[in-house]
PyMOL CGO cylinders between C-alpha atoms (Angstrom):
from pymol import cmd
from pymol.cgo import CYLINDER

trace = [
    CYLINDER, -17.11, -18.34, 16.26, -17.06, -21.71, 14.11, 0.3, 1, 1, 1, 1, 1, 1,
    CYLINDER, -17.06, -21.71, 14.11, -15.78, -20.93, 10.31, 0.3, 1, 1, 1, 1, 1, 1,
    CYLINDER, -15.78, -20.93, 10.31, -18.65, -22.00, 7.69, 0.3, 1, 1, 1, 1, 1, 1,
    CYLINDER, -18.65, -22.00, 7.69, -17.80, -25.30, 6.49, 0.3, 1, 1, 1, 1, 1, 1,
    CYLINDER, -17.80, -25.30, 6.49, -16.47, -25.80, 2.71, 0.3, 1, 1, 1, 1, 1, 1,
    CYLINDER, -16.47, -25.80, 2.71, -20.24, -27.41, 2.04, 0.3, 1, 1, 1, 1, 1, 1,
    CYLINDER, -20.24, -27.41, 2.04, -21.80, -24.43, 3.39, 0.3, 1, 1, 1, 1, 1, 1,
    CYLINDER, -21.80, -24.43, 3.39, -19.69, -22.37, 1.10, 0.3, 1, 1, 1, 1, 1, 1,
    CYLINDER, -19.69, -22.37, 1.10, -20.55, -24.47, -2.23, 0.3, 1, 1, 1, 1, 1, 1,
    CYLINDER, -20.55, -24.47, -2.23, -22.22, -21.37, -3.53, 0.3, 1, 1, 1, 1, 1, 1,
    CYLINDER, -22.22, -21.37, -3.53, -19.81, -18.73, -2.36, 0.3, 1, 1, 1, 1, 1, 1,
    CYLINDER, -19.81, -18.73, -2.36, -20.24, -15.64, -4.56, 0.3, 1, 1, 1, 1, 1, 1,
    CYLINDER, -20.24, -15.64, -4.56, -17.41, -13.60, -2.64, 0.3, 1, 1, 1, 1, 1, 1,
    CYLINDER, -17.41, -13.60, -2.64, -14.91, -16.94, -2.78, 0.3, 1, 1, 1, 1, 1, 1,
    CYLINDER, -14.91, -16.94, -2.78, -12.43, -15.31, -5.23, 0.3, 1, 1, 1, 1, 1, 1,
    CYLINDER, -12.43, -15.31, -5.23, -12.22, -12.35, -3.52, 0.3, 1, 1, 1, 1, 1, 1,
    CYLINDER, -12.22, -12.35, -3.52, -11.84, -13.96, -0.36, 0.3, 1, 1, 1, 1, 1, 1,
    CYLINDER, -11.84, -13.96, -0.36, -8.80, -15.94, -1.85, 0.3, 1, 1, 1, 1, 1, 1,
    CYLINDER, -8.80, -15.94, -1.85, -7.23, -12.69, -3.11, 0.3, 1, 1, 1, 1, 1, 1,
    CYLINDER, -7.23, -12.69, -3.11, -7.53, -11.15, 0.51, 0.3, 1, 1, 1, 1, 1, 1,
    CYLINDER, -7.53, -11.15, 0.51, -6.18, -14.17, 2.22, 0.3, 1, 1, 1, 1, 1, 1,
    CYLINDER, -6.18, -14.17, 2.22, -3.25, -14.37, -0.43, 0.3, 1, 1, 1, 1, 1, 1,
    CYLINDER, -3.25, -14.37, -0.43, -2.36, -10.78, 0.63, 0.3, 1, 1, 1, 1, 1, 1,
    CYLINDER, -2.36, -10.78, 0.63, -2.47, -12.48, 4.49, 0.3, 1, 1, 1, 1, 1, 1,
    CYLINDER, -2.47, -12.48, 4.49, -0.10, -15.16, 3.74, 0.3, 1, 1, 1, 1, 1, 1,
    CYLINDER, -0.10, -15.16, 3.74, 2.45, -12.74, 1.64, 0.3, 1, 1, 1, 1, 1, 1,
    CYLINDER, 2.45, -12.74, 1.64, 2.53, -10.80, 4.98, 0.3, 1, 1, 1, 1, 1, 1,
    CYLINDER, 2.53, -10.80, 4.98, 3.50, -13.83, 7.04, 0.3, 1, 1, 1, 1, 1, 1,
    CYLINDER, 3.50, -13.83, 7.04, 5.58, -16.02, 4.92, 0.3, 1, 1, 1, 1, 1, 1,
    CYLINDER, 5.58, -16.02, 4.92, 6.74, -13.39, 2.00, 0.3, 1, 1, 1, 1, 1, 1,
    CYLINDER, 6.74, -13.39, 2.00, 6.24, -14.51, -1.69, 0.3, 1, 1, 1, 1, 1, 1,
    CYLINDER, 6.24, -14.51, -1.69, 8.72, -17.29, -1.76, 0.3, 1, 1, 1, 1, 1, 1,
    CYLINDER, 8.72, -17.29, -1.76, 6.32, -19.11, 0.81, 0.3, 1, 1, 1, 1, 1, 1,
    CYLINDER, 6.32, -19.11, 0.81, 3.14, -18.30, -0.66, 0.3, 1, 1, 1, 1, 1, 1,
    CYLINDER, 3.14, -18.30, -0.66, 2.02, -21.72, -2.14, 0.3, 1, 1, 1, 1, 1, 1,
    CYLINDER, 2.02, -21.72, -2.14, -1.58, -22.99, -3.66, 0.3, 1, 1, 1, 1, 1, 1,
    CYLINDER, -1.58, -22.99, -3.66, -2.19, -25.20, -0.29, 0.3, 1, 1, 1, 1, 1, 1,
    CYLINDER, -2.19, -25.20, -0.29, -1.30, -22.41, 1.89, 0.3, 1, 1, 1, 1, 1, 1,
    CYLINDER, -1.30, -22.41, 1.89, -3.68, -20.35, 0.50, 0.3, 1, 1, 1, 1, 1, 1,
    CYLINDER, -3.68, -20.35, 0.50, -6.41, -22.74, -0.29, 0.3, 1, 1, 1, 1, 1, 1,
    CYLINDER, -6.41, -22.74, -0.29, -6.29, -23.98, 3.64, 0.3, 1, 1, 1, 1, 1, 1,
    CYLINDER, -6.29, -23.98, 3.64, -6.37, -20.51, 5.10, 0.3, 1, 1, 1, 1, 1, 1,
    CYLINDER, -6.37, -20.51, 5.10, -9.26, -19.52, 2.78, 0.3, 1, 1, 1, 1, 1, 1,
    CYLINDER, -9.26, -19.52, 2.78, -11.27, -22.86, 3.81, 0.3, 1, 1, 1, 1, 1, 1,
    CYLINDER, -11.27, -22.86, 3.81, -11.71, -23.77, -0.12, 0.3, 1, 1, 1, 1, 1, 1,
    CYLINDER, -11.71, -23.77, -0.12, -10.45, -26.95, -2.45, 0.3, 1, 1, 1, 1, 1, 1,
    CYLINDER, -10.45, -26.95, -2.45, -7.05, -26.25, -4.37, 0.3, 1, 1, 1, 1, 1, 1,
    CYLINDER, -7.05, -26.25, -4.37, -9.42, -26.60, -7.46, 0.3, 1, 1, 1, 1, 1, 1,
    CYLINDER, -9.42, -26.60, -7.46, -11.15, -22.94, -6.78, 0.3, 1, 1, 1, 1, 1, 1,
    CYLINDER, -11.15, -22.94, -6.78, -7.52, -21.39, -7.05, 0.3, 1, 1, 1, 1, 1, 1,
    CYLINDER, -7.52, -21.39, -7.05, -7.33, -23.06, -10.55, 0.3, 1, 1, 1, 1, 1, 1,
    CYLINDER, -7.33, -23.06, -10.55, -10.62, -22.23, -11.33, 0.3, 1, 1, 1, 1, 1, 1,
    CYLINDER, -10.62, -22.23, -11.33, -10.44, -18.53, -10.47, 0.3, 1, 1, 1, 1, 1, 1,
    CYLINDER, -10.44, -18.53, -10.47, -6.89, -17.86, -11.41, 0.3, 1, 1, 1, 1, 1, 1,
    CYLINDER, -6.89, -17.86, -11.41, -4.51, -18.43, -14.28, 0.3, 1, 1, 1, 1, 1, 1,
    CYLINDER, -4.51, -18.43, -14.28, -1.75, -19.75, -11.89, 0.3, 1, 1, 1, 1, 1, 1,
    CYLINDER, -1.75, -19.75, -11.89, 0.07, -18.52, -9.00, 0.3, 1, 1, 1, 1, 1, 1,
    CYLINDER, 0.07, -18.52, -9.00, 1.36, -15.59, -10.79, 0.3, 1, 1, 1, 1, 1, 1,
    CYLINDER, 1.36, -15.59, -10.79, -2.01, -14.18, -11.65, 0.3, 1, 1, 1, 1, 1, 1,
    CYLINDER, -2.01, -14.18, -11.65, -2.87, -14.62, -8.00, 0.3, 1, 1, 1, 1, 1, 1,
    CYLINDER, -2.87, -14.62, -8.00, 0.01, -13.01, -6.89, 0.3, 1, 1, 1, 1, 1, 1,
    CYLINDER, 0.01, -13.01, -6.89, -0.53, -10.02, -9.11, 0.3, 1, 1, 1, 1, 1, 1,
    CYLINDER, -0.53, -10.02, -9.11, -4.02, -9.58, -8.19, 0.3, 1, 1, 1, 1, 1, 1,
    CYLINDER, -4.02, -9.58, -8.19, -3.03, -10.09, -4.48, 0.3, 1, 1, 1, 1, 1, 1,
    CYLINDER, -3.03, -10.09, -4.48, -0.68, -7.28, -4.91, 0.3, 1, 1, 1, 1, 1, 1,
    CYLINDER, -0.68, -7.28, -4.91, -2.76, -5.24, -7.25, 0.3, 1, 1, 1, 1, 1, 1,
    CYLINDER, -2.76, -5.24, -7.25, -5.72, -4.90, -4.24, 0.3, 1, 1, 1, 1, 1, 1,
    CYLINDER, -5.72, -4.90, -4.24, -3.10, -4.42, -1.29, 0.3, 1, 1, 1, 1, 1, 1,
    CYLINDER, -3.10, -4.42, -1.29, -1.68, -1.44, -3.57, 0.3, 1, 1, 1, 1, 1, 1,
    CYLINDER, -1.68, -1.44, -3.57, -5.02, -0.15, -4.13, 0.3, 1, 1, 1, 1, 1, 1,
    CYLINDER, -5.02, -0.15, -4.13, -5.96, -0.09, -0.29, 0.3, 1, 1, 1, 1, 1, 1,
    CYLINDER, -5.96, -0.09, -0.29, -2.63, 1.57, 0.52, 0.3, 1, 1, 1, 1, 1, 1,
    CYLINDER, -2.63, 1.57, 0.52, -3.43, 4.22, -1.97, 0.3, 1, 1, 1, 1, 1, 1,
    CYLINDER, -3.43, 4.22, -1.97, -6.76, 4.75, -0.85, 0.3, 1, 1, 1, 1, 1, 1,
    CYLINDER, -6.76, 4.75, -0.85, -5.26, 5.24, 2.91, 0.3, 1, 1, 1, 1, 1, 1,
    CYLINDER, -5.26, 5.24, 2.91, -2.84, 7.29, 1.29, 0.3, 1, 1, 1, 1, 1, 1,
    CYLINDER, -2.84, 7.29, 1.29, -4.85, 9.53, -0.11, 0.3, 1, 1, 1, 1, 1, 1,
    CYLINDER, -4.85, 9.53, -0.11, -7.03, 9.89, 3.06, 0.3, 1, 1, 1, 1, 1, 1,
    CYLINDER, -7.03, 9.89, 3.06, -4.11, 10.94, 5.15, 0.3, 1, 1, 1, 1, 1, 1,
    CYLINDER, -4.11, 10.94, 5.15, -4.20, 14.48, 3.48, 0.3, 1, 1, 1, 1, 1, 1,
    CYLINDER, -4.20, 14.48, 3.48, -7.59, 14.58, 3.30, 0.3, 1, 1, 1, 1, 1, 1,
    CYLINDER, -7.59, 14.58, 3.30, -7.90, 17.26, 5.80, 0.3, 1, 1, 1, 1, 1, 1,
    CYLINDER, -7.90, 17.26, 5.80, -4.86, 19.33, 4.92, 0.3, 1, 1, 1, 1, 1, 1,
    CYLINDER, -4.86, 19.33, 4.92, -4.79, 22.57, 4.47, 0.3, 1, 1, 1, 1, 1, 1,
    CYLINDER, -4.79, 22.57, 4.47, -1.36, 24.52, 5.71, 0.3, 1, 1, 1, 1, 1, 1,
    CYLINDER, -1.36, 24.52, 5.71, 1.81, 23.74, 5.27, 0.3, 1, 1, 1, 1, 1, 1,
    CYLINDER, 1.81, 23.74, 5.27, 2.19, 22.42, 8.60, 0.3, 1, 1, 1, 1, 1, 1,
    CYLINDER, 2.19, 22.42, 8.60, -0.77, 20.31, 8.13, 0.3, 1, 1, 1, 1, 1, 1,
    CYLINDER, -0.77, 20.31, 8.13, 1.10, 18.89, 5.36, 0.3, 1, 1, 1, 1, 1, 1,
    CYLINDER, 1.10, 18.89, 5.36, 3.88, 18.13, 7.04, 0.3, 1, 1, 1, 1, 1, 1,
    CYLINDER, 3.88, 18.13, 7.04, 2.36, 16.08, 9.77, 0.3, 1, 1, 1, 1, 1, 1,
    CYLINDER, 2.36, 16.08, 9.77, 0.48, 13.77, 6.97, 0.3, 1, 1, 1, 1, 1, 1,
    CYLINDER, 0.48, 13.77, 6.97, 3.64, 12.91, 5.72, 0.3, 1, 1, 1, 1, 1, 1,
    CYLINDER, 3.64, 12.91, 5.72, 4.96, 12.03, 9.07, 0.3, 1, 1, 1, 1, 1, 1,
    CYLINDER, 4.96, 12.03, 9.07, 1.96, 10.16, 10.13, 0.3, 1, 1, 1, 1, 1, 1,
    CYLINDER, 1.96, 10.16, 10.13, 2.16, 7.98, 6.92, 0.3, 1, 1, 1, 1, 1, 1,
    CYLINDER, 2.16, 7.98, 6.92, 6.26, 7.43, 8.11, 0.3, 1, 1, 1, 1, 1, 1,
    CYLINDER, 6.26, 7.43, 8.11, 5.13, 6.62, 11.72, 0.3, 1, 1, 1, 1, 1, 1,
    CYLINDER, 5.13, 6.62, 11.72, 1.86, 4.27, 10.82, 0.3, 1, 1, 1, 1, 1, 1,
    CYLINDER, 1.86, 4.27, 10.82, -0.73, 6.69, 12.34, 0.3, 1, 1, 1, 1, 1, 1,
    CYLINDER, -0.73, 6.69, 12.34, -2.74, 6.80, 8.73, 0.3, 1, 1, 1, 1, 1, 1,
    CYLINDER, -2.74, 6.80, 8.73, -3.90, 3.26, 9.04, 0.3, 1, 1, 1, 1, 1, 1,
    CYLINDER, -3.90, 3.26, 9.04, -0.60, 1.35, 7.82, 0.3, 1, 1, 1, 1, 1, 1,
    CYLINDER, -0.60, 1.35, 7.82, 1.38, -0.84, 9.69, 0.3, 1, 1, 1, 1, 1, 1,
    CYLINDER, 1.38, -0.84, 9.69, 4.33, -2.88, 9.52, 0.3, 1, 1, 1, 1, 1, 1,
    CYLINDER, 4.33, -2.88, 9.52, 2.74, -5.63, 8.00, 0.3, 1, 1, 1, 1, 1, 1,
    CYLINDER, 2.74, -5.63, 8.00, 1.20, -3.14, 4.95, 0.3, 1, 1, 1, 1, 1, 1,
    CYLINDER, 1.20, -3.14, 4.95, 4.80, -2.51, 4.39, 0.3, 1, 1, 1, 1, 1, 1,
    CYLINDER, 4.80, -2.51, 4.39, 6.14, -5.99, 4.58, 0.3, 1, 1, 1, 1, 1, 1,
    CYLINDER, 6.14, -5.99, 4.58, 3.40, -7.15, 1.60, 0.3, 1, 1, 1, 1, 1, 1,
    CYLINDER, 3.40, -7.15, 1.60, 4.74, -3.57, -0.21, 0.3, 1, 1, 1, 1, 1, 1,
    CYLINDER, 4.74, -3.57, -0.21, 8.57, -4.69, 0.13, 0.3, 1, 1, 1, 1, 1, 1,
    CYLINDER, 8.57, -4.69, 0.13, 7.70, -8.63, -1.37, 0.3, 1, 1, 1, 1, 1, 1,
    CYLINDER, 7.70, -8.63, -1.37, 5.87, -6.63, -4.01, 0.3, 1, 1, 1, 1, 1, 1,
    CYLINDER, 5.87, -6.63, -4.01, 9.00, -4.33, -4.81, 0.3, 1, 1, 1, 1, 1, 1,
    CYLINDER, 9.00, -4.33, -4.81, 11.67, -7.19, -4.74, 0.3, 1, 1, 1, 1, 1, 1,
    CYLINDER, 11.67, -7.19, -4.74, 9.44, -9.42, -6.85, 0.3, 1, 1, 1, 1, 1, 1,
    CYLINDER, 9.44, -9.42, -6.85, 8.32, -6.64, -9.49, 0.3, 1, 1, 1, 1, 1, 1,
    CYLINDER, 8.32, -6.64, -9.49, 12.45, -6.44, -10.11, 0.3, 1, 1, 1, 1, 1, 1,
    CYLINDER, 12.45, -6.44, -10.11, 12.10, -10.01, -12.04, 0.3, 1, 1, 1, 1, 1, 1,
    CYLINDER, 12.10, -10.01, -12.04, 7.79, -9.79, -13.11, 0.3, 1, 1, 1, 1, 1, 1,
    CYLINDER, 7.79, -9.79, -13.11, 6.95, -6.66, -15.76, 0.3, 1, 1, 1, 1, 1, 1,
    CYLINDER, 6.95, -6.66, -15.76, 3.26, -7.76, -14.56, 0.3, 1, 1, 1, 1, 1, 1,
    CYLINDER, 3.26, -7.76, -14.56, 3.72, -6.54, -11.10, 0.3, 1, 1, 1, 1, 1, 1,
    CYLINDER, 3.72, -6.54, -11.10, 6.17, -3.79, -12.02, 0.3, 1, 1, 1, 1, 1, 1,
    CYLINDER, 6.17, -3.79, -12.02, 2.96, -2.13, -13.74, 0.3, 1, 1, 1, 1, 1, 1,
    CYLINDER, 2.96, -2.13, -13.74, 1.51, -2.74, -10.43, 0.3, 1, 1, 1, 1, 1, 1,
    CYLINDER, 1.51, -2.74, -10.43, 4.15, -0.80, -8.50, 0.3, 1, 1, 1, 1, 1, 1,
    CYLINDER, 4.15, -0.80, -8.50, 4.42, 2.11, -11.19, 0.3, 1, 1, 1, 1, 1, 1,
    CYLINDER, 4.42, 2.11, -11.19, 0.71, 2.87, -11.03, 0.3, 1, 1, 1, 1, 1, 1,
    CYLINDER, 0.71, 2.87, -11.03, 0.71, 2.78, -7.22, 0.3, 1, 1, 1, 1, 1, 1,
    CYLINDER, 0.71, 2.78, -7.22, 3.62, 5.38, -7.38, 0.3, 1, 1, 1, 1, 1, 1,
    CYLINDER, 3.62, 5.38, -7.38, 1.91, 7.70, -10.12, 0.3, 1, 1, 1, 1, 1, 1,
    CYLINDER, 1.91, 7.70, -10.12, -1.08, 7.52, -7.68, 0.3, 1, 1, 1, 1, 1, 1,
    CYLINDER, -1.08, 7.52, -7.68, 0.50, 8.34, -4.67, 0.3, 1, 1, 1, 1, 1, 1,
    CYLINDER, 0.50, 8.34, -4.67, 2.58, 11.69, -6.23, 0.3, 1, 1, 1, 1, 1, 1,
    CYLINDER, 2.58, 11.69, -6.23, -1.31, 12.59, -7.89, 0.3, 1, 1, 1, 1, 1, 1,
    CYLINDER, -1.31, 12.59, -7.89, -2.30, 12.78, -4.05, 0.3, 1, 1, 1, 1, 1, 1,
    CYLINDER, -2.30, 12.78, -4.05, 1.00, 15.02, -3.20, 0.3, 1, 1, 1, 1, 1, 1,
    CYLINDER, 1.00, 15.02, -3.20, 0.49, 17.04, -6.56, 0.3, 1, 1, 1, 1, 1, 1,
    CYLINDER, 0.49, 17.04, -6.56, -2.66, 18.47, -5.16, 0.3, 1, 1, 1, 1, 1, 1,
    CYLINDER, -2.66, 18.47, -5.16, -0.18, 20.41, -2.58, 0.3, 1, 1, 1, 1, 1, 1,
    CYLINDER, -0.18, 20.41, -2.58, 2.95, 20.81, -4.70, 0.3, 1, 1, 1, 1, 1, 1,
    CYLINDER, 2.95, 20.81, -4.70, 4.68, 20.72, -7.90, 0.3, 1, 1, 1, 1, 1, 1,
    CYLINDER, 4.68, 20.72, -7.90, 5.44, 17.43, -9.55, 0.3, 1, 1, 1, 1, 1, 1,
    CYLINDER, 5.44, 17.43, -9.55, 9.20, 17.56, -8.71, 0.3, 1, 1, 1, 1, 1, 1,
    CYLINDER, 9.20, 17.56, -8.71, 8.78, 17.89, -5.21, 0.3, 1, 1, 1, 1, 1, 1,
    CYLINDER, 8.78, 17.89, -5.21, 5.66, 15.45, -4.99, 0.3, 1, 1, 1, 1, 1, 1,
    CYLINDER, 5.66, 15.45, -4.99, 8.25, 12.68, -6.18, 0.3, 1, 1, 1, 1, 1, 1,
    CYLINDER, 8.25, 12.68, -6.18, 10.74, 13.68, -3.85, 0.3, 1, 1, 1, 1, 1, 1,
    CYLINDER, 10.74, 13.68, -3.85, 8.52, 13.38, -0.98, 0.3, 1, 1, 1, 1, 1, 1,
    CYLINDER, 8.52, 13.38, -0.98, 6.93, 10.21, -2.18, 0.3, 1, 1, 1, 1, 1, 1,
    CYLINDER, 6.93, 10.21, -2.18, 10.35, 8.84, -2.52, 0.3, 1, 1, 1, 1, 1, 1,
    CYLINDER, 10.35, 8.84, -2.52, 11.48, 10.16, 1.33, 0.3, 1, 1, 1, 1, 1, 1,
    CYLINDER, 11.48, 10.16, 1.33, 8.42, 8.70, 2.76, 0.3, 1, 1, 1, 1, 1, 1,
    CYLINDER, 8.42, 8.70, 2.76, 9.30, 4.98, 1.35, 0.3, 1, 1, 1, 1, 1, 1,
    CYLINDER, 9.30, 4.98, 1.35, 13.02, 5.52, 1.65, 0.3, 1, 1, 1, 1, 1, 1,
    CYLINDER, 13.02, 5.52, 1.65, 12.46, 6.59, 5.76, 0.3, 1, 1, 1, 1, 1, 1,
    CYLINDER, 12.46, 6.59, 5.76, 9.74, 3.78, 6.12, 0.3, 1, 1, 1, 1, 1, 1,
    CYLINDER, 9.74, 3.78, 6.12, 11.87, 1.14, 5.09, 0.3, 1, 1, 1, 1, 1, 1,
    CYLINDER, 11.87, 1.14, 5.09, 14.66, 2.88, 7.57, 0.3, 1, 1, 1, 1, 1, 1,
    CYLINDER, 14.66, 2.88, 7.57, 12.32, 2.47, 10.34, 0.3, 1, 1, 1, 1, 1, 1,
    CYLINDER, 12.32, 2.47, 10.34, 10.84, -0.73, 9.32, 0.3, 1, 1, 1, 1, 1, 1,
    CYLINDER, 10.84, -0.73, 9.32, 14.17, -2.15, 9.05, 0.3, 1, 1, 1, 1, 1, 1,
    CYLINDER, 14.17, -2.15, 9.05, 15.91, -0.64, 12.24, 0.3, 1, 1, 1, 1, 1, 1,
    CYLINDER, 15.91, -0.64, 12.24, 17.05, -2.65, 14.62, 0.3, 1, 1, 1, 1, 1, 1,
    CYLINDER, 17.05, -2.65, 14.62, 16.75, -0.14, 17.35, 0.3, 1, 1, 1, 1, 1, 1,
    CYLINDER, 16.75, -0.14, 17.35, 14.19, 2.53, 18.16, 0.3, 1, 1, 1, 1, 1, 1,
    CYLINDER, 14.19, 2.53, 18.16, 15.09, 4.39, 15.12, 0.3, 1, 1, 1, 1, 1, 1,
    CYLINDER, 15.09, 4.39, 15.12, 14.02, 7.93, 14.13, 0.3, 1, 1, 1, 1, 1, 1,
    CYLINDER, 14.02, 7.93, 14.13, 11.55, 9.28, 16.67, 0.3, 1, 1, 1, 1, 1, 1,
    CYLINDER, 11.55, 9.28, 16.67, 8.47, 10.59, 15.39, 0.3, 1, 1, 1, 1, 1, 1,
    CYLINDER, 8.47, 10.59, 15.39, 9.54, 14.57, 16.32, 0.3, 1, 1, 1, 1, 1, 1,
    CYLINDER, 9.54, 14.57, 16.32, 12.92, 13.45, 14.58, 0.3, 1, 1, 1, 1, 1, 1,
    CYLINDER, 12.92, 13.45, 14.58, 10.89, 12.17, 11.68, 0.3, 1, 1, 1, 1, 1, 1,
    CYLINDER, 10.89, 12.17, 11.68, 8.96, 15.31, 11.60, 0.3, 1, 1, 1, 1, 1, 1,
    CYLINDER, 8.96, 15.31, 11.60, 11.66, 17.50, 11.58, 0.3, 1, 1, 1, 1, 1, 1,
    CYLINDER, 11.66, 17.50, 11.58, 13.31, 15.56, 8.64, 0.3, 1, 1, 1, 1, 1, 1,
    CYLINDER, 13.31, 15.56, 8.64, 10.39, 16.48, 6.51, 0.3, 1, 1, 1, 1, 1, 1,
    CYLINDER, 10.39, 16.48, 6.51, 10.13, 20.09, 7.30, 0.3, 1, 1, 1, 1, 1, 1,
    CYLINDER, 10.13, 20.09, 7.30, 13.77, 20.71, 6.60, 0.3, 1, 1, 1, 1, 1, 1,
    CYLINDER, 13.77, 20.71, 6.60, 13.32, 19.37, 3.28, 0.3, 1, 1, 1, 1, 1, 1,
    CYLINDER, 13.32, 19.37, 3.28, 9.57, 20.37, 2.76, 0.3, 1, 1, 1, 1, 1, 1,
    CYLINDER, 9.57, 20.37, 2.76, 10.27, 23.93, 3.87, 0.3, 1, 1, 1, 1, 1, 1,
    CYLINDER, 10.27, 23.93, 3.87, 7.21, 26.82, 3.53, 0.3, 1, 1, 1, 1, 1, 1,
    CYLINDER, 7.21, 26.82, 3.53, 9.25, 28.21, 0.64, 0.3, 1, 1, 1, 1, 1, 1,
    CYLINDER, 9.25, 28.21, 0.64, 9.22, 25.04, -1.25, 0.3, 1, 1, 1, 1, 1, 1,
    CYLINDER, 9.22, 25.04, -1.25, 5.72, 25.78, -2.65, 0.3, 1, 1, 1, 1, 1, 1,
    CYLINDER, 5.72, 25.78, -2.65, 3.12, 23.78, -0.82, 0.3, 1, 1, 1, 1, 1, 1,
    CYLINDER, 3.12, 23.78, -0.82, -0.61, 24.98, -1.32, 0.3, 1, 1, 1, 1, 1, 1,
    CYLINDER, -0.61, 24.98, -1.32, -3.48, 24.63, -0.06, 0.3, 1, 1, 1, 1, 1, 1,
    CYLINDER, -3.48, 24.63, -0.06, -5.98, 22.47, -2.53, 0.3, 1, 1, 1, 1, 1, 1,
    CYLINDER, -5.98, 22.47, -2.53, -9.10, 24.39, -3.95, 0.3, 1, 1, 1, 1, 1, 1,
    CYLINDER, -9.10, 24.39, -3.95, -12.32, 23.20, -2.62, 0.3, 1, 1, 1, 1, 1, 1,
    CYLINDER, -12.32, 23.20, -2.62, -12.95, 21.09, -5.61, 0.3, 1, 1, 1, 1, 1, 1,
    CYLINDER, -12.95, 21.09, -5.61, -9.72, 19.10, -5.33, 0.3, 1, 1, 1, 1, 1, 1,
    CYLINDER, -9.72, 19.10, -5.33, -9.70, 18.86, -1.47, 0.3, 1, 1, 1, 1, 1, 1,
    CYLINDER, -9.70, 18.86, -1.47, -11.48, 15.79, -1.11, 0.3, 1, 1, 1, 1, 1, 1,
    CYLINDER, -11.48, 15.79, -1.11, -9.79, 12.42, -0.84, 0.3, 1, 1, 1, 1, 1, 1,
    CYLINDER, -9.79, 12.42, -0.84, -9.71, 11.28, -4.45, 0.3, 1, 1, 1, 1, 1, 1,
    CYLINDER, -9.71, 11.28, -4.45, -10.73, 7.36, -5.09, 0.3, 1, 1, 1, 1, 1, 1,
    CYLINDER, -10.73, 7.36, -5.09, -7.71, 6.15, -6.64, 0.3, 1, 1, 1, 1, 1, 1,
    CYLINDER, -7.71, 6.15, -6.64, -7.83, 3.91, -10.03, 0.3, 1, 1, 1, 1, 1, 1,
    CYLINDER, -7.83, 3.91, -10.03, -6.79, 0.42, -10.30, 0.3, 1, 1, 1, 1, 1, 1,
    CYLINDER, -6.79, 0.42, -10.30, -3.57, 1.69, -11.42, 0.3, 1, 1, 1, 1, 1, 1,
    CYLINDER, -3.57, 1.69, -11.42, -0.24, 3.27, -7.01, 0.3, 1, 1, 1, 1, 1, 1,
    CYLINDER, -0.24, 3.27, -7.01, -0.35, 6.20, -9.18, 0.3, 1, 1, 1, 1, 1, 1,
    CYLINDER, -0.35, 6.20, -9.18, -3.60, 2.79, -9.03, 0.3, 1, 1, 1, 1, 1, 1,
    CYLINDER, -3.60, 2.79, -9.03, 2.50, 0.88, -0.54, 0.3, 1, 1, 1, 1, 1, 1,
    CYLINDER, 2.50, 0.88, -0.54, 5.44, -0.08, 2.24, 0.3, 1, 1, 1, 1, 1, 1,
    CYLINDER, 5.44, -0.08, 2.24, 5.54, 1.51, 0.86, 0.3, 1, 1, 1, 1, 1, 1,
]
cmd.load_cgo(trace, "trace")
């Protein structure tokens, strides 16, 4: 299909949103260091002036792109636990998150790691990561206590990082599930949420709003 020409997009109400989505794609492919105004404009098929019109510089655009990515990852994270009713299902859901069976893949985690690295030096991005983590923990706290939730969330991110960065095949799904089951045994207090709290919650704009 032929992409619409720039002239056809002159009256383009979704332009800002498309630029943000394209920026996420550029980050995934080239990293923050390779994300430039020119590269974004070319991929979004918009003039360079559109970027300065809609955003207060590249840092603002990167922040909005990372925030959107965090919100998408948060939705996937919450949805992964939507049908959980037992301890075994909880362990399976955590395992699925680590092994990309919950609508997140290595590209998604690559963007997340770019965010983490950039957030080390940018307070605005640290707010994005902090809120993303709070959202993730709030999902887990529907099933367990806050301390365990914090540990499980960190475990998910750590095991995903090991999986993504492994030069060999890494842990199998069965091995990962065994790790989760050992560290979160039935005695850890995983509970079945009530009917009113079992539905996926819409995350706020705040990861408590991704590799994660």
